[in-house]
C-alpha positions in Angstrom: 0.0 0.0 0.0 1.2 3.5 -0.8 2.4 5.4 2.2 1.4 9.1 2.2 0.2 11.6 4.7 -3.5 12.4 4.2 -6.0 14.6 6.0 -7.8 12.5 8.7 -11.2 13.7 7.3 -10.3 12.4 3.9 -9.2 9.1 5.4 -12.5 8.9 7.2 -14.4 9.4 3.9 -12.2 6.6 2.3 -12.9 4.3 5.2 -16.6 4.9 5.0 -16.7 4.3 1.3 -14.7 1.1 1.6 -16.9 -0.3 4.4 -20.1 0.5 2.4 -18.7 -0.8 -0.9 -17.6 -4.1 0.7 -21.2 -5.1 1.1 -21.9 -4.8 -2.6 -20.5 -8.2 -3.8 -21.9 -7.9 -7.3 -20.4 -4.5 -8.0 -17.3 -4.9 -5.8 -14.7 -4.3 -8.6 -16.5 -1.3 -10.0 -16.9 0.3 -6.6 -13.2 -0.4 -5.7 -12.2 1.2 -9.0 -14.4 4.3 -8.2 -12.9 4.7 -4.7 -9.4 4.2 -6.0 -9.9 6.9 -8.7 -11.6 9.4 -6.4 -9.0 9.2 -3.7 -5.9 8.4 -5.8 -5.4 4.9 -4.4 -4.4 1.6 -6.0 -7.5 -0.4 -6.9 -5.8 -3.6 -5.8 -5.2 -2.0 -2.3 -8.8 -1.1 -2.0 -9.9 -4.7 -3.0 -7.4 -6.1 -0.5 -8.9 -4.0 2.3 -12.4 -5.0 1.3 -11.5 -8.7 1.4 -9.7 -8.3 4.7 -12.7 -6.4 6.1 -15.0 -9.3 5.0 -12.9 -11.8 6.9 -13.0 -9.6 10.1 -16.7 -9.0 9.6 -17.3 -12.8 9.5 -15.5 -13.1 12.8 -17.5 -10.2 14.4 -20.9 -10.1 12.6 -22.7 -8.1 15.3 -20.4 -5.0 15.1 -21.7 -1.7 13.7 -20.5 -0.2 10.5 -18.9 2.6 12.5 -16.7 0.0 14.2 -15.5 -1.3 10.9 -15.0 2.3 9.6 -12.9 3.1 12.6 -10.8 -0.1 12.1 -10.2 0.7 8.4 -9.4 4.3 9.2 -6.8 3.1 11.6 -5.3 0.8 9.0 -5.2 3.7 6.5 -3.5 5.8 9.1 -0.6 3.5 9.3 -0.4 0.4 11.5 3.3 -0.6 12.0 4.6 -4.0 12.8 7.3 -3.9 15.5 7.8 -7.6 16.1 6.1 -10.8 15.1 3.5 -10.3 17.8 3.5 -6.5 18.4 2.0 -3.7 16.4 1.7 0.1 16.9 -1.5 1.7 15.9 -1.5 5.5 15.6 -3.9 7.4 17.8 -6.4 9.8 16.2 -8.1 12.8 17.6 -10.8 12.3 15.0 -11.6 9.0 16.7 -11.3 10.4 20.2 -7.9 8.9 21.1 -5.9 10.7 23.9 -2.6 9.1 23.1 -0.4 9.4 20.0 -0.2 5.6 19.5 -1.4 2.3 21.0 0.4 -1.0 21.3 -1.3 -4.2 20.3 0.2 -7.5 21.4 -0.8 -11.0 20.3 -0.4 -13.2 23.3 0.8 -16.8 23.2 -2.8 -17.8 23.9 -3.8 -16.3 20.5 -5.7 -13.3 22.1 -4.9 -9.7 21.4 -4.3 -7.2 24.1 -4.2 -3.4 23.6 -2.7 -0.9 26.0 -5.9 1.2 25.6 -7.4 -1.4 28.0 -5.4 0.1 30.9 -6.5 3.7 30.2 -9.8 5.4 31.2 -12.8 3.2 30.3 -10.5 0.5 29.1 -12.6 -2.2 30.6 -15.4 -1.3 28.1 -13.1 -1.4 25.1 -11.6 -4.7 26.3 -14.9 -6.4 26.7 -16.1 -5.2 23.3 -12.8 -5.5 21.4 -11.3 -2.1 20.6 -10.8 -0.9 17.1 -7.0 -0.8 17.6 -7.1 -4.6 17.7 -9.6 -4.7 14.8 -7.2 -2.5 12.8 -4.3 -5.0 13.5 -6.6 -7.9 12.4 -7.5 -6.2 9.1 -3.8 -5.1 8.6 -2.6 -8.7 9.2 -5.1 -10.1 6.7 -4.0 -7.6 4.1 -0.4 -8.5 4.6 -1.2 -12.2 4.4 -3.0 -11.6 1.1 0.1 -9.8 -0.1 2.2 -12.7 1.3 4.3 -10.3 3.3 3.6 -11.8 6.8 
């Protein structure tokens, strides 16, 4: 995926469009092409995000569209892999984050832990799976599809 700095409001628009377009299986390629052209993205990157999003959606079917939008927005903002089991997810004032970044760790038990769980109201995010973790899940699926992980 291309790395470039974008306005958070534009990224939020992109994330919204990707989440909504991912429901449209019959027009998926056309919708991905439109999003790519409108926001100057690679069409293949948009399709990869849509596919990864579908996988995460199948794992968490009861989540709202806004939860998925937040996860995709976080991926677009630049998840960084630190180690095999450790990622850094940038914080975003647009999403109400107080910290510049969040650490997500994959435990030996296969469960993700985010350091947002130890901040204010962390018990709520932990019980509902925070979008920092969701972003890492989407990011990892994109990387697997690219065969980079």
